[in-house]
C-alpha positions in Angstrom: 4.7 38.2 -7.8 7.8 35.9 -8.7 7.3 36.1 -12.3 9.8 36.3 -15.2 8.6 37.8 -18.6 10.2 36.6 -21.7 12.0 40.1 -22.3 12.4 41.5 -18.9 10.5 44.2 -17.0 8.4 46.6 -18.9 5.3 48.5 -18.4 4.0 47.0 -15.1 0.2 47.4 -14.3 -1.4 47.1 -11.0 -3.9 44.4 -10.6 -7.5 44.8 -9.3 -6.9 43.3 -6.0 -6.5 46.2 -3.3 -4.0 44.0 -1.5 -1.6 43.3 -4.1 0.9 44.8 -6.5 3.4 43.4 -9.0 6.1 45.7 -7.8 9.6 43.9 -7.5 11.0 43.1 -4.1 13.7 45.4 -2.6 17.4 44.5 -3.0 18.5 41.6 -0.8 15.2 39.6 -1.3 15.5 36.1 -3.2 14.1 37.4 -6.4 16.2 40.6 -6.9 17.7 38.9 -10.1 14.0 38.4 -11.5 11.5 40.5 -13.1 7.9 40.7 -12.1 5.7 40.2 -15.4 2.4 39.6 -14.0 -0.2 41.2 -11.7 -2.2 38.9 -9.5 -5.9 39.6 -9.6 -7.1 36.7 -7.2 -7.7 38.1 -3.5 -5.4 36.4 -0.7 -8.2 34.5 0.7 -8.5 31.5 -2.0 -12.1 31.0 -3.1 -13.5 27.6 -2.5 -11.9 25.2 -5.1 -14.2 24.2 -7.6 -14.5 20.3 -8.7 -14.8 19.5 -12.3 -15.5 16.0 -13.4 -12.5 14.6 -15.2 -13.0 14.0 -18.9 -12.0 10.4 -19.8 -10.8 9.8 -23.3 -11.8 6.5 -25.0 -8.8 3.8 -25.6 -9.2 0.5 -27.2 -6.6 -0.9 -25.0 -4.5 -0.1 -21.8 -0.9 -1.1 -21.6 0.8 -0.8 -18.2 4.5 -1.0 -17.6 5.7 -1.6 -14.2 9.2 -0.2 -14.2 10.9 -1.5 -11.1 14.3 -1.1 -9.6 15.2 -4.9 -10.0 12.5 -6.3 -12.4 10.1 -4.8 -14.9 7.3 -6.0 -17.2 4.0 -5.1 -18.9 0.5 -6.3 -19.0 -2.5 -5.0 -21.0 -6.4 -5.3 -21.2 -8.9 -4.3 -23.8 -11.6 -1.7 -23.2 -14.2 -4.4 -24.3 -13.1 -6.7 -21.4 -11.2 -4.4 -19.0 -11.0 -6.9 -16.1 -9.3 -9.7 -18.4 -5.7 -8.7 -17.7 -3.2 -10.3 -20.1 0.3 -10.7 -19.0 3.3 -10.6 -21.1 4.6 -13.6 -22.6 7.5 -15.4 -20.6 10.9 -13.9 -21.3 13.7 -15.6 -22.8 16.5 -16.8 -20.5 15.8 -16.4 -16.7 16.9 -17.9 -13.5 15.9 -21.4 -12.1 12.9 -21.2 -9.8 12.0 -17.6 -10.6 8.8 -16.7 -12.4 9.4 -15.1 -15.7 6.6 -12.7 -16.2 9.0 -10.0 -15.2 12.6 -9.4 -16.5 15.5 -7.9 -14.8 15.7 -4.1 -15.2 19.1 -4.4 -17.0 19.9 -2.3 -20.1 23.0 -3.0 -22.4 24.2 -0.4 -24.7 27.1 -1.0 -27.3 30.3 1.1 -26.8 28.9 3.5 -29.1 25.9 4.0 -26.9 23.3 2.4 -29.1 20.6 0.2 -27.7 21.5 -3.5 -27.8 19.0 -5.4 -25.3 17.2 -5.4 -22.2 16.3 -7.8 -19.3 17.5 -11.4 -19.3 18.9 -10.9 -22.8 21.0 -8.0 -21.9 22.3 -9.6 -18.7 23.3 -13.0 -20.4 24.9 -11.3 -23.3 26.8 -9.1 -21.0 27.7 -12.1 -18.9 29.2 -13.9 -22.1 31.3 -11.1 -23.2 35.1 -11.4 -22.8 36.5 -9.3 -19.7 38.3 -7.1 -21.8 35.5 -6.3 -24.2 33.0 -5.9 -21.5 34.9 -2.8 -20.2 33.7 -0.8 -23.3 30.2 -1.8 -23.1 27.5 0.2 -21.1 25.6 -2.0 -18.8 23.1 -0.4 -16.5 21.2 -2.2 -13.6 18.9 -1.1 -10.7 19.1 2.6 -12.2 15.6 3.5 -11.1 16.9 4.4 -7.7 19.0 7.3 -9.2 15.6 9.1 -9.9 14.6 8.7 -6.3 17.9 9.7 -4.7 18.9 12.6 -6.8 18.3 15.9 -5.1 18.9 18.1 -8.1 17.3 15.9 -10.7 17.3 17.7 -14.3 17.2 16.5 -17.7 20.7 16.5 -17.9 21.3 14.2 -14.9 23.9 11.4 -15.7 23.7 7.7 -15.0 26.8 5.7 -14.6 27.2 2.2 -16.0 28.9 -0.8 -14.3 32.1 0.1 -16.2 32.1 3.6 -14.8 31.0 5.5 -18.0 28.3 7.8 -18.0 25.4 8.9 -20.2 22.4 11.2 -19.8 19.6 9.3 -17.5 16.9 10.5 -19.8 18.3 8.5 -22.8 18.8 5.4 -20.5 15.2 5.5 -19.3 14.1 6.3 -23.0 15.9 3.2 -24.4 14.1 1.0 -21.7 10.7 2.4 -22.3 11.1 2.2 -26.0 11.9 -1.5 -25.7 8.7 -2.1 -23.6 6.5 0.0 -26.3 8.0 -2.1 -29.2 7.6 -5.4 -27.3 4.0 -4.6 -26.1 3.0 -3.2 -29.7 4.1 -6.4 -31.4 2.3 -8.5 -29.0 -0.8 -6.5 -29.4 -0.8 -6.7 -33.2 -0.4 -10.5 -32.9 -3.3 -10.8 -30.7 -5.5 -8.2 -32.3 -4.5 -7.6 -36.0 -7.2 -5.3 -36.7 -6.4 -2.9 -33.8 -5.3 0.5 -34.9 -2.0 1.6 -33.4 -2.3 5.4 -33.3 -4.1 7.0 -30.4 -5.8 3.6 -29.4 -3.3 2.7 -26.6 -3.5 4.3 -23.3 -0.1 3.8 -21.5 0.3 3.6 -17.9 3.7 4.1 -16.0 4.3 3.0 -12.4 6.2 5.1 -10.0 6.7 5.1 -6.2 4.0 7.2 -4.3 6.9 9.0 -2.4 8.5 10.2 -5.5 8.2 14.1 -5.9 7.0 16.0 -8.9 10.5 16.4 -10.6 10.9 12.3 -10.7 7.4 12.1 -12.1 7.9 14.6 -14.6 11.3 12.9 -15.6 9.6 9.7 -16.2 7.0 11.4 -18.5 9.7 13.2 -20.5 11.5 9.8 -21.0 8.2 8.4 -22.3 8.0 11.4 -24.8 11.5 10.5 -26.0 10.6 6.9 -26.1 7.7 7.6 -28.5 5.1 6.2 -26.2 3.0 9.4 -26.5 3.5 12.7 -28.0 3.2 16.0 -26.1 0.2 16.9 -28.0 -1.6 13.9 -26.8 -0.3 13.8 -23.2 -3.5 12.4 -21.8 -2.5 9.0 -23.4 -0.1 8.5 -20.6 -1.0 8.2 -17.0 1.6 8.1 -14.1 0.2 5.4 -11.6 1.5 5.4 -7.9 2.6 2.0 -7.1 0.8 1.5 -3.8 -2.4 2.8 -5.2 -2.3 0.4 -8.2 -1.8 -2.4 -5.7 -4.7 -1.2 -3.6 -7.0 -1.1 -6.8 -6.0 -4.8 -7.6 -6.6 -6.0 -4.1 -10.1 -4.4 -4.4 -10.8 -7.3 -7.0 -9.5 -10.3 -5.2 -11.6 -13.0 -3.6 -11.0 -14.7 -0.3 -9.1 -17.6 -1.7 -6.6 -15.4 -3.4 -5.4 -13.9 -0.3 -3.1 -15.4 2.4 -3.2 -14.5 6.0 0.4 -14.4 7.6 -1.0 -15.3 11.1 -1.8 -18.8 9.7 2.0 -19.7 9.0 2.7 -23.3 9.8 5.6 -23.8 12.2 8.7 -24.0 10.3 7.2 -23.0 7.1 8.9 -20.7 4.7 7.0 -20.8 1.4 4.3 -18.4 0.5 1.9 -21.1 -0.2 2.0 -22.7 3.3 -0.3 -19.9 4.6 -4.1 -20.4 4.9 -6.6 -18.1 3.5 -8.5 -15.3 5.1 -11.9 -16.4 6.5 -12.8 -15.9 10.1 -11.7 -12.4 10.7 -14.5 -11.1 8.2 -17.3 -13.6 9.0 -18.9 -11.0 11.4 -18.9 -8.4 8.5 -20.2 -11.0 6.2 -23.2 -11.8 8.4 -23.9 -8.1 8.7 -23.9 -7.7 4.9 -25.9 -10.8 4.4 -28.9 -8.6 5.7 -28.5 -6.4 3.0 -28.2 -8.7 -0.1 -28.6 -6.1 -2.6 -25.7 -4.0 -1.4 -23.4 -7.1 -1.5 -24.8 -8.1 -4.8 -24.0 -4.7 -6.3 -20.6 -4.5 -5.1 -19.6 -8.1 -6.3 -21.4 -7.5 -9.8 -19.5 -4.1 -10.1 -16.2 -5.9 -10.0 -15.3 -5.6 -6.3 -14.0 -8.6 -4.8 -15.5 -10.7 -1.9 -13.1 -9.0 0.7 -14.5 -5.6 -0.4 -18.0 -6.7 -0.4 -17.7 -7.9 3.1 -16.1 -4.4 4.5 -18.1 -1.7 5.6 -18.1 1.9 4.2 -15.6 3.9 6.1 -13.3 0.7 6.6 -9.5 1.6 6.5 -6.6 -0.4 5.3 -2.8 0.1 4.6 -0.9 -1.0 1.6 2.8 -1.6 2.1 4.5 -1.8 -1.3 8.0 -3.3 -0.8 9.8 -3.1 -4.0 13.4 -3.3 -5.0 14.3 0.2 -4.3 11.7 1.6 -2.0 9.0 0.9 0.7 6.0 2.8 -0.2 2.9 3.2 2.4 -0.4 4.4 1.4 -3.6 4.5 3.6 -7.1 4.1 2.0 -10.6 4.2 3.2 -13.3 2.4 1.2 -16.2 4.5 0.0 -19.5 2.8 -0.9 -21.7 2.2 -2.7 -19.4 2.6 -5.7 -16.2 1.3 -3.9 -14.2 4.3 -4.7 -11.0 5.0 -2.5 -10.1 7.9 -0.4 -6.3 8.5 0.8 -6.3 9.3 4.4 -2.5 10.2 4.7 -0.1 11.4 2.4 2.2 8.8 0.9 5.2 7.9 2.9 8.2 5.4 3.1 11.9 5.6 2.3 14.7 3.6 0.5 14.2 0.4 2.2 13.8 -2.0 -0.8 15.4 -5.4 -1.6 18.5 -3.4 -2.9 19.2 -2.6 0.8 20.0 -6.5 1.3 22.2 -6.3 -1.9 24.2 -3.4 -0.3 24.5 -5.3 2.9 26.0 -8.1 1.0 28.5 -5.9 -0.6 29.3 -4.4 2.7 30.2 -7.8 3.8 32.4 -8.7 0.9 34.2 -5.2 1.7 34.7 -6.3 5.3 36.2 -9.8 4.2 38.1 -8.8 1.2 38.6 -5.0 1.5 37.0 -2.1 0.2 39.7 -1.2 -2.3 39.8 -4.5 -3.9 36.0 -4.8 -4.2 36.1 -1.2 -6.0 38.8 -2.4 -8.2 37.2 -5.7 -9.0 34.0 -4.0 -9.9 35.8 -1.6 -12.3 38.1 -4.1 -14.0 35.8 -7.2 -14.0 32.4 -5.8 -14.4 30.8 -8.8 -15.9 32.2 -11.2 -13.2 30.6 -8.7 -10.7 27.4 -9.0 -12.2 27.7 -12.9 -12.1 28.4 -12.6 -8.4 25.3 -10.6 -7.8 23.2 -13.0 -9.7 24.5 -15.8 -7.5 23.6 -13.9 -4.4 20.1 -12.9 -5.7 19.4 -16.8 -6.3 20.2 -17.5 -2.6 18.6 -14.3 -1.1 15.3 -15.7 -2.6 15.5 -18.9 -0.6 16.4 -17.1 2.8 13.8 -17.8 5.5 13.6 -17.4 9.4 13.2 -21.1 9.9 15.7 -22.4 7.3 18.1 -25.0 8.7 20.7 -25.4 6.0 23.6 -23.1 5.1 23.4 -21.2 1.8 26.3 -21.5 -0.6 27.2 -18.6 -3.0 29.4 -19.3 -6.0 32.4 -16.9 -6.4 33.3 -16.6 -10.0 36.8 -18.0 -10.8 37.8 -14.5 -12.0 37.3 -13.3 -8.5 39.3 -15.9 -6.9 42.1 -15.6 -9.5 41.9 -11.6 -9.4 42.2 -11.7 -5.6 45.1 -13.9 -5.3 47.0 -11.8 -8.0 46.0 -8.5 -6.1 46.7 -9.7 -2.7 49.2 -12.5 -2.8 47.1 -15.0 -1.0 43.7 -16.8 -1.4 40.2 -16.1 -0.6 40.2 -18.7 2.4 43.0 -16.7 3.8 41.1 -13.5 3.6 37.9 -15.1 5.3 40.1 -16.5 8.2 41.9 -13.1 8.7 38.4 -11.2 8.7 37.1 -13.5 11.5 40.2 -12.9 13.8 40.8 -9.1 13.0 38.8 -6.2 14.4 36.4 -4.2 11.9 38.3 -1.9 9.5 37.4 1.5 10.7 38.6 3.0 7.5 36.0 1.3 5.5 33.2 3.6 4.6 30.9 0.9 4.0 31.3 -1.2 6.9 29.2 -0.6 10.1 31.7 -2.2 12.5 29.1 -3.2 15.0 29.1 -6.5 17.0 26.3 -7.7 15.0 28.3 -7.3 11.9 31.2 -9.1 13.5 28.8 -12.0 14.1 27.7 -12.1 10.5 31.2 -12.3 9.2 32.1 -15.2 11.7 29.2 -17.3 10.2 30.7 -17.0 6.7 33.0 -19.8 5.8 34.8 -21.2 2.7 33.7 -24.1 0.9 36.1 -26.5 -0.7 33.9 -26.3 -3.7 34.8 -22.8 -4.1 31.9 -21.1 -2.6 31.1 -18.7 0.3 29.1 -20.7 2.7 26.8 -18.5 4.8 24.9 -19.7 7.8 21.2 -18.7 8.0 22.2 -16.4 10.9 24.6 -14.5 8.5 22.0 -14.3 5.7 19.3 -13.0 8.1 21.6 -10.5 9.4 21.9 -9.0 5.9 18.3 -8.3 5.8 17.9 -6.8 9.3 18.8 -2.9 8.5 16.3 -3.1 5.5 13.4 -5.0 7.2 13.8 -2.9 10.4 13.4 0.4 8.4 10.2 -1.0 6.8 8.9 -2.0 10.2 9.7 1.3 11.7 8.0 3.1 8.8 4.6 1.1 9.3 4.7 1.6 12.8 5.1 5.4 12.6 2.4 5.4 10.2 -0.1 3.6 12.4 0.7 6.0 15.3 -0.8 8.7 13.1 -4.1 9.9 14.5 -5.3 10.2 10.7 -5.1 6.5 10.4 -6.6 5.1 13.8 -8.9 2.1 13.3 -6.7 0.3 10.5 -7.1 -3.4 11.0 -5.5 -4.5 7.7 -2.4 -4.3 6.0 -1.7 -5.6 2.5 2.0 -6.6 2.1 2.6 -6.2 -1.9 5.6 -5.7 -4.1 8.6 -8.1 -5.3 10.2 -7.8 -1.8 7.0 -9.0 -0.2 7.7 -12.4 -1.4 10.6 -12.7 1.0 9.7 -15.0 4.0 12.2 -13.1 5.9 10.4 -10.0 5.6 6.8 -11.6 6.0 7.9 -13.3 9.2 9.3 -10.0 10.7 6.5 -7.8 9.7 3.9 -10.4 11.2 5.8 -10.7 14.3 6.1 -7.0 14.8 2.7 -6.1 13.8 0.5 -9.0 14.2 0.6 -8.8 18.1 -1.1 -5.4 18.0 -4.1 -6.8 16.2 -3.3 -5.8 12.7 -4.0 -8.5 10.0 -1.1 -8.9 7.6 -2.3 -10.2 4.2 -0.4 -11.2 1.2 -1.9 -11.6 -2.4 -1.2 -14.8 -4.1 0.6 -13.3 -6.9 2.3 -10.5 -4.7 5.0 -10.0 -7.4 2.5 -9.0 -9.9 0.0 -6.9 -7.8 1.1 -3.5 -8.9 1.4 -4.4 -12.7 -2.2 -5.8 -12.7 -3.5 -3.1 -10.6 -1.9 -0.5 -12.9 -3.9 -2.0 -15.8 -7.1 -1.6 -14.0 -6.1 2.1 -12.9 -5.6 2.9 -16.5 -9.2 1.6 -17.3 -10.7 3.5 -14.4 -8.4 6.4 -13.2 -11.0 8.0 -11.0 -11.2 4.9 -8.6 -9.0 7.0 -6.1 -11.4 9.9 -5.7 -9.5 11.7 -2.8 -5.8 12.2 -2.3 -3.7 14.0 0.2 -1.1 16.7 -0.9 2.2 15.7 0.2 3.6 19.4 0.3 2.3 22.8 0.6 2.6 24.6 -2.8 2.1 28.1 -3.6 3.7 31.4 -5.0 5.4 34.6 -3.8 3.3 37.8 -3.8 3.1 41.3 -2.5 0.2 42.2 0.1 -0.5 45.4 1.7 1.8 45.8 4.6 -0.1 45.6 8.2 2.0 46.8 11.0 2.2 44.3 13.9 1.3 41.3 11.4 4.3 41.7 9.1 7.9 42.0 10.0 9.4 45.5 9.4 12.2 43.9 7.3 9.5 42.9 4.7 8.2 46.5 4.2 8.6 48.0 0.9 7.4 51.5 0.1 6.8 52.3 -3.5 4.8 55.2 -4.9 3.6 56.1 -1.5 2.2 52.7 -0.7 3.4 50.3 1.7 3.8 46.6 0.7 5.0 43.4 2.4 7.3 41.4 0.2 7.7 37.6 -0.2 4.3 36.6 1.1 3.9 32.9 0.5 0.3 32.7 -1.2 -0.8 29.0 -0.6 -2.6 27.1 -3.4 -2.9 23.7 -1.4 -1.6 22.7 2.2 0.3 19.6 3.0 -2.1 16.9 4.2 -5.0 18.8 2.7 -7.6 16.4 1.1 -8.0 17.1 -2.6 -10.6 15.7 -4.8 -10.0 14.4 -8.2 -10.9 17.2 -10.5 -10.8 19.8 -7.8 -9.5 23.2 -9.3 -7.7 26.0 -7.6 -7.9 29.2 -9.7 -5.9 32.2 -10.0 -6.1 35.0 -12.5 -3.1 36.9 -13.6 -2.7 40.0 -16.0 0.3 40.2 -18.4 2.6 43.2 -17.7 3.0 44.2 -21.3 0.6 44.2 -24.3 3.1 42.3 -26.4 4.1 39.8 -23.8 4.5 36.4 -25.1 5.4 34.3 -22.2 4.8 34.6 -18.4 6.7 32.5 -16.0 5.5 32.1 -12.3 7.9 30.7 -9.9 6.3 27.9 -7.6 7.3 27.3 -4.0 6.8 24.3 -1.9 7.4 23.2 1.7 6.5 20.4 4.1 4.9 22.9 6.6 1.4 23.8 6.5 1.8 27.3 7.9 4.6 29.0 6.1 4.0 32.8 5.8 6.9 33.8 3.5 9.0 32.3 0.7 12.0 32.9 2.8 10.9 31.0 5.8 13.0 27.9 6.6 11.9 24.8 4.6 10.4 27.0 1.7 12.1 26.3 -1.5 11.6 27.1 -5.2 10.5 23.8 -6.8 9.1 24.8 -10.3 7.5 27.3 -12.6 4.2 27.8 -14.1 4.5 28.9 -17.7 1.8 30.5 -19.7 2.3 30.8 -23.5 0.5 33.6 -25.0 -0.5 33.6 -28.8 0.8 36.6 -30.7 -2.7 37.6 -31.9 -4.0 37.6 -28.4 -1.1 39.8 -27.2 -2.0 42.8 -28.9 -5.9 42.5 -28.2 -7.3 44.3 -25.4 -10.7 44.0 -23.7 -12.9 47.0 -24.5 -12.5 49.8 -22.1 -9.5 48.0 -20.2 -6.1 49.6 -20.0 -3.6 48.1 -22.3 -2.0 44.9 -21.0 -4.9 44.4 -18.4 -6.1 41.3 -20.2 -7.0 38.6 -17.5 -5.4 35.0 -17.8 -7.2 32.5 -15.6 -5.2 29.5 -14.5 -6.7 26.4 -13.1 -4.6 23.9 -11.2 -5.4 20.4 -10.1 -3.6 18.8 -7.1 -5.9 15.8 -6.6 -4.4 13.6 -9.3 -1.2 11.6 -9.5 0.6 14.6 -11.2 0.0 18.4 -10.6 -2.0 19.6 -13.9 -2.7 22.9 -14.9 -4.9 24.7 -17.8 -5.4 28.3 -18.5 -8.0 30.4 -20.5 -7.9 34.0 -21.9 -11.0 35.5 -20.3 -11.2 38.3 -23.0 -11.5 35.9 -25.9 -12.3 32.6 -24.0 -9.4 30.8 -25.8 -7.3 28.3 -24.1 -3.7 29.5 -23.4 -1.0 26.9 -23.5 0.0 26.3 -19.8 2.5 23.8 -18.3 4.5 23.3 -15.0 8.2 22.6 -15.1 9.6 20.9 -12.1 13.0 20.1 -13.8 14.4 23.4 -14.7 15.5 24.4 -11.1 
């Protein structure tokens, strides 16, 4: 086994399995620097996983925090009336024409690193700082993407503020979560003064479904640091997958709360100008009317009209288009209880609304020079924030059928700074950018004919604004929108999801008329009905509250990766490669065998356990570490195969009193520790028990220490 005891390799004992030994690998193997402190007892062929009904703790209230890339918010519901979802109060500040039930994901820390403010308050205060003073303050925005993009995420990962200063990402996230904790608890106290605070709140944090285990664990660690929950009461915190939460919420919707993009009025650009779903489900409605009891049961159970009209086995896709990522999940409806089954592992990529912001920055680089934009961001960080706010307001009004141009205000400091740096004004820069070839040295500029066209459609307004034509604005959307459509089309081509007729478009970016039009144009022609909930920007937040009240609603999930450990098996000539042969004490072993716990794409039910038994190597051993490996392939044979990587470690903490006790008649150190792992939840979970004493063993999986 790949196991690291607390104090090195001492007193190895052979396990009961005839095919395995805990003998270390030979020199040259990936684990020559590690010790083998356990002996596996479970046979190579995994026993059939056992399903144990999840035990649900009782909570008085569920508070969900939708921690988004561009905006965040919270909502809650009481256990006495779980479907009455209370939204947070409107935030102070805000932008004209934008709903204030969420606040920008912006964090402001003092020059000393202490918390100052979050959301609109942070953004507005930073905006009003003197330019020289602003250089010392730490302002973070859209920092959630760092957790997704980091390939070596650890508890020491750093985040860079707008002014270039860095601080630990864990502290940044903890500051934000602590703000939401205090804000939510204050509102709960005002609404229900008699509600005890301790152990009565179940917290739910939303994360993209495509996030890997280290990112999920990182959010949990930040929640611990923020004081949402303690490690001793870890069950108080649930990690909810964003598209799953949206799916749970959509189950509750009635027909008049859903908008069908195929009914778009010519020239319409607003979400409210689309008609509700009706005709597509009339046939299903007639069929279900013949079984009144079935439909009545579903509606009275809290399932919306849309689900009441669907049949058991019907399939649909949820496309969560947020600020940082697009997340796709495919669910199948199970009746009579309306639970959900995941048909294909979550997929997607970094194709959120931030991609449009990056395209705008690239456009500025093309016009004014990449070196100037980098210098301006560094020396005038508050003014750069002003510019991004101005663009955000115009981005929200963009539509495929819009006729007028869009004006984007340039801060005076931008105009003045450019004149001092370059010796000419911004109007000259615009004129030169239209007449000169693309700057091939600019790392952020594509240099394509389409890019040249977008530059040509940007002009200078005498009022001191960039005047962008609709063509130029729509061009900024194209790379991101195309990536979303390609991901959806690739998903629909999978054999596992054939028969899907319905696509829910949710998330903040789904409010964009440009995205809606493009998705409907690309997918509507193939018979897919594209549907948008009325409160599309709040779908995930409200769904997370419902998920916190009933986390068992998603009954079956698909494992995104293959997980397992490395073991020694008895060497079989012809089946095992000669270079894996290890001869020890006259016995022939095959090293580096990848023993699989669960395979990629495998359906795993909620509460289903994969059990393995291990034996401590020494009587006094206090700690056992077992390296975990993962890969995308289903058929990996060895931990040295391409694509297989170490992803974490299973830790078993043995009590001192237990370590010296041996089962009667058993050799010293041969006590069996049985570990049970669950892969069907939103996080991988593990429990363990000492078989000889039937006492629980402290067990955990660490994905952040690699």
